[in-house]
C-alpha positions in Angstrom: -11.4 30.4 -24.6 -8.3 28.4 -23.9 -4.7 29.6 -24.8 -5.2 28.2 -28.3 -8.4 30.1 -29.0 -10.6 27.2 -28.6 -13.8 27.2 -26.4 -13.3 25.7 -23.0 -15.6 22.8 -22.2 -18.3 23.6 -19.6 -16.7 21.1 -17.2 -13.3 22.8 -17.3 -12.4 24.6 -14.1 -9.8 27.3 -14.1 -7.6 26.5 -11.1 -5.0 28.9 -9.8 -2.4 27.3 -7.5 -0.5 29.7 -5.3 2.6 28.9 -3.3 5.7 30.7 -2.1 7.9 28.5 0.2 9.7 25.2 -0.2 7.2 23.3 1.9 4.2 24.6 0.0 5.9 23.9 -3.4 6.5 20.3 -2.3 3.0 19.7 -1.2 1.4 21.5 -4.1 3.6 19.6 -6.7 1.7 16.3 -6.8 -1.7 18.1 -7.0 -0.5 20.5 -9.8 1.0 17.6 -11.7 -2.3 15.7 -11.4 -4.4 18.7 -12.4 -2.2 19.6 -15.4 -2.8 16.1 -16.7 -6.5 16.3 -16.1 -8.9 17.2 -18.9 -11.3 18.9 -16.5 -8.8 21.5 -15.1 -7.2 24.6 -16.8 -4.3 25.2 -14.4 -2.2 28.3 -13.7 0.5 28.4 -11.2 1.5 31.5 -9.2 4.7 31.7 -7.2 5.1 34.5 -4.6 8.6 33.7 -3.9 8.3 34.3 -0.2 11.4 32.1 -0.1 13.1 32.8 -3.4 16.0 30.3 -3.7 14.3 27.4 -1.8 11.1 27.5 -3.9 13.2 27.9 -7.1 15.0 24.7 -6.3 11.7 22.8 -6.0 10.4 24.3 -9.2 13.6 23.2 -11.1 13.4 19.7 -9.6 9.7 19.2 -10.4 9.6 21.1 -13.7 6.3 22.8 -12.7 5.3 25.6 -15.2 5.1 29.0 -13.5 2.6 31.4 -15.0 3.0 34.2 -12.5 6.1 35.0 -10.4 5.4 37.8 -7.8 9.1 37.9 -6.7 8.3 39.4 -3.4 11.3 38.4 -1.4 13.6 41.1 0.0 16.5 41.0 2.5 15.3 41.3 6.0 11.7 41.1 5.1 9.1 41.1 7.8 5.7 39.6 8.1 4.3 43.0 7.3 6.3 43.1 4.2 5.3 39.7 3.0 1.6 40.2 3.7 1.4 43.5 2.0 3.4 42.5 -1.1 1.4 39.3 -1.7 -1.9 41.0 -1.2 -1.2 43.9 -3.5 0.3 41.7 -6.2 -2.5 39.1 -6.1 -5.0 41.7 -7.3 -3.4 41.7 -10.8 -3.0 38.0 -11.0 -6.6 37.3 -10.2 -7.7 39.8 -12.7 -5.6 38.2 -15.4 -6.1 34.5 -14.5 -9.8 34.8 -13.8 -9.8 31.5 -11.8 -12.8 29.6 -10.8 -10.9 28.2 -7.8 -7.8 29.5 -5.9 -5.8 26.7 -4.2 -3.5 27.3 -1.3 -1.5 25.0 1.0 -1.0 24.9 4.7 -0.2 27.8 7.0 2.2 30.2 5.5 1.7 33.9 5.1 1.5 33.4 1.3 -1.4 30.9 1.9 -3.2 33.2 4.2 -2.8 36.3 2.1 -3.6 34.7 -1.2 -6.8 33.2 0.4 -7.7 36.7 1.6 -7.1 38.2 -1.9 -9.4 35.5 -3.5 -12.1 36.3 -0.7 -11.9 40.0 -1.7 -12.6 38.9 -5.3 -15.4 36.4 -4.2 -13.4 33.5 -5.7 -13.8 30.2 -3.9 -10.7 28.8 -2.1 -9.5 25.2 -1.8 -7.3 24.6 1.2 -4.8 21.7 1.1 -3.7 20.5 4.5 -6.7 22.0 6.3 -7.8 21.6 9.9 -4.4 21.3 11.7 -4.6 22.9 15.1 -2.2 23.3 18.0 -4.9 25.3 19.9 -2.2 27.9 20.8 -2.4 31.0 18.8 1.3 31.8 19.5 2.7 28.4 18.6 3.5 27.8 15.9 3.7 31.6 15.2 2.2 33.0 13.0 1.2 29.7 11.3 -1.6 28.8 13.7 -3.5 31.9 13.1 -2.7 31.8 9.2 -4.2 28.3 9.0 -7.3 29.3 11.0 -7.9 32.4 8.7 -7.6 30.3 5.6 -10.0 27.9 7.2 -12.6 30.5 7.7 -12.3 31.7 4.1 -12.0 28.2 2.3 -14.9 26.6 0.4 -13.2 23.2 0.2 -11.2 21.8 3.1 -8.7 19.0 2.3 -7.9 17.5 5.7 -5.0 15.2 5.9 -6.3 13.2 8.8 -9.6 12.3 10.7 -8.4 14.5 13.6 -7.9 17.4 11.3 -11.5 16.9 10.0 -12.8 16.8 13.5 -11.1 20.1 14.3 -13.0 21.7 11.4 -16.3 20.2 12.3 -15.8 21.5 15.8 -15.4 24.9 14.3 -18.7 24.5 12.5 -17.3 24.1 9.0 -19.7 22.4 6.6 -19.1 18.6 6.8 -20.0 18.2 3.2 -17.1 20.5 2.2 -14.5 18.6 4.2 -12.5 15.8 2.6 -10.0 13.5 4.4 -7.3 12.9 1.8 -4.0 12.1 3.5 -1.1 14.6 3.2 0.2 15.4 -0.3 3.7 15.6 1.0 3.5 11.7 1.3 2.6 11.6 -2.5 5.8 13.7 -3.2 7.9 11.7 -0.8 7.0 8.4 -2.3 7.4 9.6 -5.8 11.0 10.8 -5.3 12.0 8.1 -2.9 11.1 5.6 -5.6 13.3 7.5 -8.0 16.3 7.2 -5.7 15.8 3.5 -5.3 15.7 2.9 -9.0 18.4 5.4 -10.1 21.6 4.2 -8.8 23.7 6.9 -10.4 21.6 9.7 -8.8 21.9 7.9 -5.5 25.7 7.8 -5.9 25.8 11.4 -6.9 23.9 12.3 -3.7 26.2 10.2 -1.5 29.2 12.1 -3.0 27.8 15.3 -1.5 28.3 14.0 2.0 31.7 12.3 2.0 32.0 13.0 5.8 29.3 10.4 6.7 30.7 7.4 8.6 28.9 4.2 7.8 29.9 2.9 11.2 28.1 5.7 13.2 24.3 6.1 13.4 23.0 9.4 11.8 20.9 11.8 13.8 19.4 14.3 11.4 18.5 17.7 12.9 16.3 20.6 11.7 15.5 23.5 13.9 14.3 27.0 13.0 11.0 27.8 14.6 10.4 31.4 15.7 9.1 30.2 19.0 12.5 28.6 19.7 14.4 31.8 19.1 14.3 33.0 22.7 16.6 30.4 24.2 15.3 27.3 22.6 17.9 27.1 19.9 20.6 27.4 22.7 19.2 24.6 24.7 18.9 22.4 21.4 22.6 23.1 20.8 23.6 22.0 24.3 21.7 18.8 24.0 23.3 18.1 20.6 26.8 18.7 22.2 26.1 16.2 24.8 24.8 13.6 22.4 27.8 14.1 20.1 30.1 13.3 23.1 28.8 9.7 23.1 31.2 9.1 20.1 29.0 6.5 18.4 26.7 8.9 16.6 27.1 11.6 14.0 24.9 14.5 13.9 24.0 16.4 10.6 22.3 19.8 11.0 21.3 21.7 7.9 21.2 25.2 9.4 18.5 27.6 8.4 19.9 31.0 7.2 17.8 33.1 9.6 20.5 34.9 11.7 18.4 34.1 14.8 19.2 30.5 14.1 22.6 30.4 12.2 24.2 32.9 14.7 23.5 30.7 17.7 24.2 27.4 16.0 27.5 28.4 14.5 28.7 29.8 17.8 27.7 26.8 19.9 28.3 23.9 17.5 30.8 25.1 14.8 33.8 23.3 16.3 32.1 20.3 18.0 33.5 16.9 16.9 30.8 14.7 15.5 28.5 17.5 14.5 28.3 18.5 10.8 26.7 21.9 10.1 25.7 22.2 6.5 23.7 24.6 4.4 20.0 24.1 3.9 19.7 21.3 1.4 17.6 20.9 -1.7 14.9 18.3 -1.6 16.7 15.3 -2.9 19.8 15.7 -0.8 17.6 16.2 2.2 15.6 13.1 1.3 18.8 11.1 1.0 20.0 12.3 4.5 16.5 11.3 5.8 16.7 7.9 4.3 20.2 7.4 5.8 19.2 8.7 9.3 18.6 6.5 12.3 16.3 9.1 13.9 15.3 12.7 13.5 15.2 15.7 15.9 13.1 18.4 14.4 10.8 21.4 15.0 9.6 21.1 11.4 5.9 20.3 10.7 6.7 18.5 7.3 9.5 16.4 8.7 7.0 15.0 11.3 5.0 13.7 8.3 7.7 12.6 6.0 10.0 10.6 8.4 7.5 8.0 9.5 6.9 7.0 5.9 10.6 6.0 5.9 10.4 4.3 9.3 12.4 7.0 11.1 11.4 7.9 14.7 10.8 11.7 15.1 11.5 13.7 18.3 9.6 16.9 18.1 11.5 19.9 19.6 8.4 21.9 20.3 6.1 22.3 23.3 3.1 21.3 21.2 2.3 20.4 17.7 -0.5 20.8 15.2 0.3 17.3 14.1 -0.8 15.3 17.1 -1.6 12.2 15.0 2.0 11.2 14.9 2.3 11.4 18.7 -0.9 9.4 19.2 0.3 6.8 16.6 3.7 6.5 18.3 5.7 7.7 15.3 6.7 10.9 17.1 7.5 12.0 20.7 7.2 15.6 21.9 10.5 16.6 23.7 10.3 20.4 23.4 13.6 22.1 24.0 14.2 20.7 27.4 17.9 19.5 27.4 17.3 16.5 29.7 14.2 15.4 27.8 16.1 15.5 24.4 18.9 13.6 25.9 17.0 11.0 27.8 14.6 10.2 24.8 17.3 10.2 22.2 19.5 8.0 24.4 16.7 5.5 25.0 16.1 5.1 21.3 19.9 4.7 20.6 20.4 2.2 23.4 17.1 0.2 23.5 16.4 -1.7 20.3 12.9 -2.7 21.4 11.9 1.0 22.0 13.4 1.9 18.7 11.7 -0.8 16.8 8.2 0.0 18.4 8.4 3.5 16.8 9.7 2.3 13.4 7.0 -0.3 13.0 4.1 2.1 13.7 1.6 3.0 10.9 2.2 6.4 9.4 -1.1 8.3 9.9 -0.3 11.0 7.3 -1.1 9.3 4.0 -0.8 6.5 1.5 0.4 8.5 -1.6 -3.0 9.1 -3.1 -4.0 12.4 -1.6 -3.8 14.4 -4.8 -6.3 12.2 -6.6 -8.7 12.5 -3.7 -8.3 16.3 -3.8 -9.1 16.6 -7.5 -12.1 14.4 -7.0 -13.4 16.7 -4.2 -13.0 19.7 -6.4 -15.0 18.2 -9.3 -17.7 16.6 -7.2 -17.7 18.2 -3.8 
């Protein structure tokens, strides 16, 4: 029976979508929106709140209805805490929702643990953004293992690229259960980027948030927060940024992650450096505004590696390896790690060599065309 007491049609599938972090919420949003509008799905949304404030901001922006809120976040939480709270809480959610399918996204501890809970209840799992591999279990940590665990559990694998599909085939996943869809983050990006282009008042309101931006200087947007960079990597990134800022013809904007392993170092090293603006983590639309304004991006984030090329922005990846090698192969991204000289030399070349810069901006984005969500729903219904 549906919530109005009417019999559900035989074709209706009860779909439970689980997410807990900002990136998951952004990448689940277009699929959830499409499924909510689809007659063949009865959708429930569960938020673990692994990242409370960040995920709440995306829920507010998108207007997604939340049926279950596990509210697990606590100060100083560890991976042990997140895993145990999600796993225990999901038992009651699954008993109440009685889903035919549990959908998770990516490589977070929420995704891994929700998939494990569904496995314990013998409920098939659909995995958005399946098949990404760095082939180093310690980088990204713990995400590489999380994603592999979900891959071993999942019934449907929605791979964003051909290379991700090939990784799954190499691991003996059933090819008939693998669907190359593109990445849903591109669906989200194109949706909201279009909104900014057509809503002049909203664009002006966003510009007013950043009065320090200088139209005569090129903007370098920085994000850096990965655990594998805590042991000296963040410090090396800061040193490279100081030397870049000394050029005088660029401005660097760095939304600083609240993790004390990041903020403590960044504030101490860059707090008083001219030309570097340290700001709080941004909600999605303000960050998208900065991304659109940027000249290039320095990041260790997975999602930004996918988003920036859609807007024609070169990406320098401050990691030793990446589970998103398609961008490197396509020429939209360059691996620079946390080596000071490599960051400086590569950034300087793109700032000073217009041909090298243009070669990156004109490359085809390998991560999607904005229609991933429709392909995912089709796979669930007919795969």
